[in-house]
C-alpha positions as CSV (number, residue, x, y, z in Angstrom):
1,X,-37.7,-22.0,19.5
2,X,-36.1,-19.3,17.3
3,X,-33.9,-18.1,20.2
4,X,-32.8,-21.7,20.9
5,X,-31.8,-22.1,17.2
6,X,-29.8,-18.9,17.2
7,X,-28.0,-20.0,20.4
8,X,-27.1,-23.3,18.8
9,X,-25.8,-21.6,15.7
10,X,-23.7,-19.2,17.7
11,X,-22.3,-21.9,19.8
12,X,-21.4,-23.9,16.6
13,X,-19.5,-20.9,15.3
14,X,-17.2,-20.6,18.3
15,X,-13.5,-20.7,17.3
16,X,-11.8,-23.1,19.6
17,X,-8.5,-23.1,17.7
18,X,-5.2,-22.0,19.3
19,X,-5.3,-18.6,17.7
20,X,-2.3,-16.6,16.4
21,X,1.0,-18.1,17.4
22,X,4.2,-16.2,18.0
23,X,7.0,-16.6,15.5
24,X,9.3,-19.5,16.3
25,X,12.9,-18.3,16.6
26,X,15.6,-20.9,16.0
27,X,18.1,-21.5,18.8
28,X,20.9,-21.0,16.2
29,X,19.7,-17.4,15.6
30,X,19.8,-16.6,19.3
31,X,23.3,-18.2,19.6
32,X,24.6,-16.1,16.7
33,X,23.5,-12.9,18.3
34,X,25.1,-13.5,21.8
35,X,28.4,-11.8,21.5
36,X,31.6,-11.8,23.6
37,X,32.3,-8.2,22.8
38,X,30.4,-5.3,21.3
39,X,31.4,-4.0,17.8
40,X,32.2,-0.4,17.1
41,X,29.0,1.6,17.6
42,X,27.6,4.9,18.7
43,X,27.9,4.5,22.5
44,X,25.1,5.6,24.9
45,X,26.0,3.4,27.9
46,X,22.9,3.9,30.1
47,X,22.5,1.7,33.1
48,X,19.0,0.3,33.7
49,X,18.3,-0.6,37.3
50,X,21.9,-1.8,37.9
51,X,21.0,-4.9,35.9
52,X,21.4,-4.1,32.2
53,X,23.4,-1.5,30.3
54,X,22.1,-0.2,26.9
55,X,25.5,0.2,25.1
56,X,24.2,1.8,21.9
57,X,23.3,1.0,18.3
58,X,24.2,1.0,14.7
59,X,22.1,2.1,11.7
60,X,22.2,0.6,8.3
61,X,21.6,4.0,6.5
62,X,22.4,7.5,7.5
63,X,18.8,8.6,6.9
64,X,15.5,6.8,6.8
65,X,12.4,7.6,4.7
66,X,8.6,7.3,5.1
67,X,7.3,4.1,3.7
68,X,10.7,2.5,3.4
69,X,12.3,-0.2,5.6
70,X,15.1,0.6,8.0
71,X,17.3,-1.5,10.2
72,X,18.9,-0.6,13.5
73,X,20.9,-2.9,15.7
74,X,20.9,-2.5,19.5
75,X,23.5,-3.8,21.9
76,X,22.6,-4.7,25.5
77,X,25.1,-5.8,28.2
78,X,23.8,-7.9,31.1
79,X,25.1,-7.2,34.5
80,X,22.5,-9.1,36.4
81,X,19.5,-11.1,35.2
82,X,16.5,-8.8,35.1
83,X,14.3,-11.7,36.2
84,X,10.8,-12.5,35.1
85,X,8.2,-9.9,34.3
86,X,10.2,-7.6,32.0
87,X,10.1,-6.9,28.3
88,X,11.9,-4.6,25.9
89,X,10.0,-1.6,24.5
90,X,10.9,0.6,21.5
91,X,9.1,3.8,20.5
92,X,9.6,6.2,17.5
93,X,8.6,9.8,17.9
94,X,8.6,12.7,15.5
95,X,9.3,16.4,16.2
96,X,7.9,17.7,19.5
97,X,4.2,18.4,19.2
98,X,3.8,16.3,16.0
99,X,1.4,13.3,15.9
100,X,4.2,11.1,14.4
101,X,4.5,8.1,16.6
102,X,5.2,4.3,16.3
103,X,5.2,1.6,18.9
104,X,7.6,-1.0,17.4
105,X,6.9,-4.7,17.8
106,X,9.2,-7.2,19.5
107,X,12.3,-8.2,17.6
108,X,13.3,-11.8,16.8
109,X,15.9,-11.7,19.5
110,X,13.5,-10.4,22.1
111,X,11.1,-13.2,21.2
112,X,13.8,-15.9,21.1
113,X,15.8,-14.6,24.1
114,X,13.5,-12.5,26.3
115,X,14.9,-10.5,29.2
116,X,13.9,-13.2,31.8
117,X,16.4,-15.5,30.1
118,X,19.3,-12.9,30.0
119,X,22.4,-14.0,31.9
120,X,25.2,-12.0,33.5
121,X,28.0,-11.3,31.1
122,X,26.0,-11.6,27.9
123,X,26.2,-9.0,25.2
124,X,23.1,-9.2,23.2
125,X,22.9,-8.1,19.6
126,X,19.3,-7.1,18.9
127,X,18.4,-6.4,15.3
128,X,15.3,-4.3,14.8
129,X,13.7,-3.9,11.4
130,X,10.8,-1.6,10.8
131,X,9.1,0.4,8.1
132,X,8.6,4.1,8.8
133,X,4.9,5.1,8.5
134,X,4.3,6.4,5.0
135,X,2.4,9.4,6.4
136,X,5.4,10.5,8.6
137,X,5.8,14.3,8.4
138,X,8.6,15.1,10.8
139,X,12.1,15.6,9.6
140,X,13.5,13.4,12.4
141,X,12.5,10.2,14.1
142,X,13.8,9.6,17.6
143,X,14.0,6.0,18.8
144,X,13.6,5.4,22.5
145,X,14.1,2.0,24.2
146,X,14.1,0.4,27.6
147,X,12.7,-2.3,29.8
148,X,9.1,-2.2,31.0
149,X,6.9,-4.5,33.1
150,X,5.3,-7.1,30.9
151,X,1.7,-5.8,31.5
152,X,2.8,-2.2,32.2
153,X,1.9,0.9,30.2
154,X,2.8,3.8,32.5
155,X,6.1,5.6,32.8
156,X,6.4,4.2,36.4
157,X,6.3,0.7,34.9
158,X,9.6,1.3,33.1
159,X,12.9,0.2,34.7
160,X,14.6,3.3,36.0
161,X,17.9,4.4,34.5
162,X,20.9,5.2,36.7
163,X,24.4,6.5,36.2
164,X,26.3,9.4,34.7
165,X,24.7,9.3,31.3
166,X,21.1,9.6,32.4
167,X,20.9,13.4,31.9
168,X,22.1,13.2,28.3
169,X,20.3,10.1,27.1
170,X,17.2,9.5,29.2
171,X,13.7,11.0,28.9
172,X,10.7,9.7,30.8
173,X,12.6,6.6,31.8
174,X,13.4,5.8,28.2
175,X,16.8,5.7,26.7
176,X,17.2,7.9,23.6
177,X,18.9,5.3,21.4
178,X,19.3,7.8,18.4
179,X,17.6,10.5,16.5
180,X,17.5,9.7,12.8
181,X,17.1,12.2,10.0
182,X,14.1,11.5,7.8
183,X,14.3,12.2,4.0
184,X,10.7,13.4,3.4
185,X,11.5,13.8,-0.3
186,X,11.4,10.0,-0.7
187,X,8.0,9.6,1.0
188,X,5.6,7.5,-1.1
189,X,2.9,9.4,-2.9
190,X,-0.6,9.5,-1.5
191,X,-3.3,7.7,-3.4
192,X,-4.0,9.2,-6.8
193,X,-0.5,10.7,-7.0
194,X,2.6,9.4,-8.8
195,X,6.2,10.5,-8.7
196,X,7.7,10.5,-12.1
197,X,11.5,10.1,-12.0
198,X,13.7,11.9,-14.5
199,X,15.1,9.4,-17.0
200,X,18.3,7.7,-15.9
201,X,19.7,8.0,-19.5
202,X,18.7,8.6,-23.1
203,X,15.4,7.2,-24.4
204,X,15.0,6.3,-28.1
205,X,11.5,5.9,-29.4
206,X,11.4,2.4,-30.9
207,X,8.4,0.7,-29.3
208,X,10.6,-1.5,-27.0
209,X,11.4,0.7,-24.0
210,X,14.7,-1.2,-23.5
211,X,16.8,1.9,-23.2
212,X,18.6,2.6,-19.9
213,X,16.5,5.7,-19.5
214,X,13.5,3.6,-18.6
215,X,15.3,1.7,-15.8
216,X,14.0,4.0,-13.1
217,X,10.6,4.9,-14.5
218,X,7.5,4.8,-12.4
219,X,5.3,1.8,-13.3
220,X,1.5,1.7,-12.9
221,X,-0.4,-1.1,-11.3
222,X,-2.6,-3.0,-13.7
223,X,-5.1,-0.6,-15.2
224,X,-8.5,-0.5,-13.7
225,X,-11.7,-1.0,-15.8
226,X,-13.7,2.2,-16.2
227,X,-16.8,2.2,-14.0
228,X,-19.8,1.1,-16.0
229,X,-17.7,-0.4,-18.9
230,X,-17.7,-4.0,-19.9
231,X,-14.7,-6.0,-18.8
232,X,-12.0,-5.5,-21.4
233,X,-9.9,-8.4,-22.8
234,X,-6.5,-8.6,-21.4
235,X,-4.5,-6.2,-19.2
236,X,-2.5,-3.0,-19.5
237,X,0.3,-1.2,-17.6
238,X,2.1,2.0,-18.2
239,X,5.4,3.7,-17.4
240,X,6.2,7.4,-17.3
241,X,9.6,9.3,-17.5
242,X,10.9,12.7,-18.6
243,X,14.0,14.6,-19.5
244,X,14.7,18.2,-20.8
245,X,13.1,17.5,-24.2
246,X,10.1,15.3,-23.6
247,X,7.5,13.6,-21.4
248,X,7.7,9.9,-22.1
249,X,5.0,7.2,-21.9
250,X,5.2,3.5,-22.6
251,X,2.1,1.3,-22.4
252,X,2.1,-2.5,-22.7
253,X,-1.1,-4.3,-23.5
254,X,-2.0,-8.0,-23.4
255,X,-4.9,-8.7,-25.8
256,X,-5.9,-11.7,-27.9
257,X,-7.9,-9.5,-30.2
258,X,-5.8,-6.5,-31.3
259,X,-7.9,-4.6,-33.8
260,X,-8.1,-1.2,-35.4
261,X,-9.1,-0.3,-39.0
262,X,-7.8,3.3,-38.6
263,X,-4.6,4.1,-40.4
264,X,-4.6,7.9,-40.9
265,X,-3.6,10.8,-38.6
266,X,-6.6,12.2,-36.7
267,X,-8.9,9.3,-37.6
268,X,-11.4,8.3,-35.0
269,X,-8.9,6.1,-33.2
270,X,-10.9,5.9,-30.0
271,X,-13.5,3.7,-31.7
272,X,-11.1,0.7,-31.6
273,X,-7.9,-0.3,-29.8
274,X,-5.9,2.8,-28.8
275,X,-3.9,4.4,-26.1
276,X,-5.0,7.8,-24.9
277,X,-3.2,10.4,-22.8
278,X,-4.8,13.4,-21.3
279,X,-2.5,16.1,-19.9
280,X,-3.7,19.1,-17.9
281,X,-0.2,20.7,-17.3
282,X,-1.3,23.6,-15.1
283,X,-3.7,21.4,-13.2
284,X,-6.6,23.9,-13.3
285,X,-9.1,21.6,-15.1
286,X,-9.4,24.2,-17.8
287,X,-7.4,23.7,-21.0
288,X,-5.8,20.4,-21.8
289,X,-4.5,18.1,-24.5
290,X,-5.6,14.7,-25.7
291,X,-3.1,12.4,-27.4
292,X,-3.8,9.0,-29.0
293,X,-1.9,6.2,-30.8
294,X,-3.3,2.9,-32.1
295,X,-1.8,-0.5,-33.2
296,X,-1.3,0.9,-36.7
297,X,0.8,3.7,-35.2
298,X,-1.8,6.2,-36.4
299,X,-2.0,9.2,-34.1
300,X,-4.6,11.7,-33.0
301,X,-4.1,14.9,-31.1
302,X,-6.5,17.6,-30.0
303,X,-6.5,20.7,-27.9
304,X,-9.4,21.6,-25.6
305,X,-9.3,25.3,-24.7
306,X,-11.7,24.9,-21.8
307,X,-13.4,21.6,-21.0
308,X,-15.0,18.8,-22.9
309,X,-18.2,20.8,-23.0
310,X,-16.6,22.8,-25.8
311,X,-15.4,20.9,-29.0
312,X,-11.7,20.1,-29.2
313,X,-9.4,21.4,-31.9
314,X,-8.0,18.3,-33.8
315,X,-6.3,20.7,-36.3
316,X,-3.7,21.4,-33.6
317,X,-0.6,19.3,-33.9
318,X,1.4,18.1,-30.9
319,X,4.6,17.0,-32.6
320,X,4.7,13.8,-30.6
321,X,6.8,10.9,-31.7
322,X,5.4,7.4,-31.4
323,X,6.5,3.8,-32.1
324,X,4.4,0.7,-31.8
325,X,5.1,-3.0,-31.6
326,X,2.2,-5.4,-32.2
327,X,2.4,-9.1,-31.1
328,X,0.1,-10.2,-33.9
329,X,-1.7,-7.9,-36.4
330,X,-4.3,-5.1,-36.1
331,X,-6.6,-7.1,-38.4
332,X,-10.0,-8.3,-37.1
333,X,-10.8,-11.9,-36.4
334,X,-7.3,-13.3,-35.9
335,X,-5.3,-14.4,-32.9
336,X,-3.0,-11.9,-31.2
337,X,-1.0,-11.5,-28.0
338,X,-1.0,-7.8,-27.5
339,X,0.7,-4.6,-28.4
340,X,3.0,-1.9,-27.0
341,X,3.2,1.8,-27.6
342,X,6.1,4.2,-26.8
343,X,5.4,8.0,-26.9
344,X,7.6,11.1,-26.7
345,X,5.7,14.3,-26.1
346,X,7.6,17.6,-26.6
347,X,7.2,19.9,-23.7
348,X,5.8,22.7,-25.7
349,X,2.9,20.5,-26.8
350,X,1.4,20.4,-23.3
351,X,0.4,24.0,-23.6
352,X,-1.8,23.3,-26.7
353,X,-2.6,26.7,-28.2
354,X,-2.4,28.5,-24.8
355,X,1.0,30.2,-25.0
356,X,0.3,32.0,-21.7
357,X,-0.3,28.8,-19.7
358,X,1.5,29.2,-16.4
359,X,3.7,26.1,-16.4
360,X,7.5,25.7,-16.4
361,X,9.0,23.9,-19.4
362,X,10.7,21.7,-18.9
363,X,9.2,21.1,-15.5
364,X,11.4,21.3,-12.4
365,X,11.7,18.7,-9.6
366,X,8.6,19.1,-7.4
367,X,6.3,20.5,-10.1
368,X,2.8,19.0,-10.1
369,X,0.6,18.4,-13.2
370,X,-2.6,16.4,-13.8
371,X,-2.9,13.6,-16.4
372,X,-4.2,10.2,-17.0
373,X,-3.5,7.2,-19.3
374,X,-6.3,5.3,-20.9
375,X,-6.3,2.0,-22.8
376,X,-9.2,1.6,-25.2
377,X,-10.2,-2.0,-26.0
378,X,-12.1,-2.6,-29.2
379,X,-13.4,-5.9,-30.4
380,X,-13.6,-7.5,-33.8
381,X,-17.0,-6.5,-35.2
382,X,-16.9,-3.1,-33.5
383,X,-19.0,-3.9,-30.5
384,X,-18.5,-3.5,-26.7
385,X,-15.7,-1.0,-26.7
386,X,-14.3,-0.7,-23.2
387,X,-11.6,1.3,-21.3
388,X,-9.0,0.7,-18.7
389,X,-7.1,3.5,-17.0
390,X,-4.3,4.2,-14.6
391,X,-6.5,6.4,-12.4
392,X,-10.1,5.1,-12.4
393,X,-12.7,7.0,-14.5
394,X,-16.3,6.3,-15.6
395,X,-17.3,4.8,-18.9
396,X,-19.2,8.0,-19.6
397,X,-16.2,10.3,-19.5
398,X,-12.8,9.2,-20.5
399,X,-11.4,12.7,-20.2
400,X,-12.5,13.0,-16.5
401,X,-10.5,16.1,-15.5
402,X,-11.7,15.6,-11.9
403,X,-10.2,12.0,-11.8
404,X,-6.8,12.6,-13.3
405,X,-3.6,11.5,-11.6
406,X,-1.5,14.1,-9.8
407,X,1.9,13.8,-11.4
408,X,4.9,15.1,-9.4
409,X,8.2,15.4,-11.3
410,X,11.1,13.8,-9.4
411,X,14.9,13.6,-9.8
412,X,16.4,10.3,-11.0
413,X,16.4,8.9,-7.5
414,X,12.7,9.5,-7.1
415,X,13.0,12.5,-4.8
416,X,10.6,15.3,-5.3
417,X,12.6,17.9,-3.4
418,X,15.1,19.7,-5.6
419,X,18.8,18.9,-4.9
420,X,21.9,20.5,-6.3
421,X,22.1,19.2,-9.9
422,X,25.1,17.2,-10.9
423,X,26.6,17.9,-14.4
424,X,24.7,15.9,-17.0
425,X,26.5,13.4,-19.1
426,X,27.1,14.6,-22.7
427,X,24.3,13.5,-25.0
428,X,21.7,13.1,-22.2
429,X,18.4,12.7,-23.9
430,X,20.0,12.3,-27.3
431,X,17.7,10.5,-29.7
432,X,14.6,11.4,-27.8
433,X,12.0,12.0,-30.4
434,X,14.5,12.5,-33.2
435,X,12.9,11.4,-36.4
436,X,14.5,12.1,-39.7
437,X,11.9,12.9,-42.3
438,X,9.2,12.8,-39.7
439,X,6.9,15.1,-41.7
440,X,5.8,12.1,-43.8
441,X,2.0,11.6,-43.4
442,X,2.5,7.9,-43.5
443,X,5.3,8.2,-41.1
444,X,6.4,4.7,-41.8
445,X,10.0,3.7,-42.1
446,X,11.1,7.3,-42.4
447,X,12.7,7.6,-39.0
448,X,16.4,6.8,-38.4
449,X,16.7,3.6,-36.5
450,X,13.1,2.5,-37.2
451,X,12.7,-1.2,-36.9
452,X,16.1,-1.6,-35.5
453,X,15.3,-4.0,-32.7
454,X,17.9,-6.7,-32.5
455,X,16.5,-10.1,-33.4
456,X,13.3,-8.9,-34.9
457,X,12.5,-11.1,-37.9
458,X,10.0,-8.7,-39.5
459,X,10.8,-5.5,-41.3
460,X,8.9,-2.2,-41.5
461,X,6.4,-2.2,-44.2
462,X,5.3,0.9,-46.1
463,X,1.7,0.5,-44.8
464,X,2.2,1.8,-41.3
465,X,4.2,-1.1,-40.1
466,X,1.9,-4.0,-41.0
467,X,3.9,-7.3,-41.1
468,X,3.7,-9.6,-44.0
469,X,0.8,-12.1,-43.8
470,X,1.4,-14.8,-41.2
471,X,4.1,-12.8,-39.4
472,X,3.7,-13.2,-35.6
473,X,5.4,-10.0,-34.6
474,X,6.0,-6.5,-35.9
475,X,9.2,-4.5,-36.0
476,X,8.6,-1.2,-34.3
477,X,7.5,1.6,-36.5
478,X,8.2,5.3,-35.8
479,X,6.0,8.2,-36.5
480,X,6.0,11.9,-35.8
481,X,2.8,13.9,-36.1
482,X,4.8,17.1,-36.9
């Protein structure tokens, strides 16, 4: 009886639907790609079986890159109809002996106008779009094309090439359409790694991150809740950038309960809403800095000479410059929208008290560090503090040296392979971390340009930027811990 029931259940689960359907290609698309003459192109002119000539191709960019889309356009000239039973194939191969390989899918033109419908005299423009595998390691990608029997897989199933150009352009009955250089410096980072582009222009610390320098900054996905922590309220994302003076971070938080009672430098900021950065510049998991800022623009910095097993040194001063903008107030039990923090970290700070740390300052394109960005979410009443991070950690260890991101410094284009440097524009990096009178312990209103956001209705208050009662927004406040 049990077997009969299982049989009936299995029969009931049979999918009798039509299954995946091929893309429908509009006749107008096919018509637009049947030409009377080929455009200027890189000619190959290989004859396939006396029926079709592969004329050549054009490429939309001089180079291609792993993980990025590319577009190549093929041109076929029909001498005789190939007849039924043939299809176009296209293969990408890397350097000889490498595992780099891709079997490219049929193009829209091949689906809408397959070889069995080709007619004598037609010149077929065949656009092929593909994304090079992100794990491609070869410095070149060679594209081979041809015609093969519909159900064929062997070399002998490919239509043979004839004519004077076979020796130059045919290997294993496949036409070498072109060999494309691959810019490996633009390969996407592997999981747990981010490429931090050099700032596209000056960055002024005002809590807004509207400067041109931020335009090319790497942006995190939404932060992940630390394993074992309660779900935080709202979301957080971060951006990173750099120039010759500073490492920059900008963190944006959505939160209906922005709260922190801490207003003094080196208070216990981590017990309420805060942003924390951990930087292990030489990446050896031994000796790192911890930097924090909260919605009151209070800051905390500490140097850990070894690991967290040994107490940190909060008497050490990083000299970082911060600015905060709160959409609401840091007071408890009110309604808020969130807060943003912008941070400039002087390069010398990443060494902490270890002057002999083996790290280049400023870093060079291609240098690798370890770091993480943490958002601490407190609650009114002081309960259920949680954490979200760029790279996931556990709730029991927010420092988590073994779970830090690998940060690779890149040029303004995002490339991590050094290229000849162009002369910098005068004033590059000007204003980064410049704070007149920044030695003030309160740090409020003492920085040139503080609270200068256009259209901001609030002004900087002498109590660390708290807006007047009832104000919905804060002007940014600037602070240096120096």
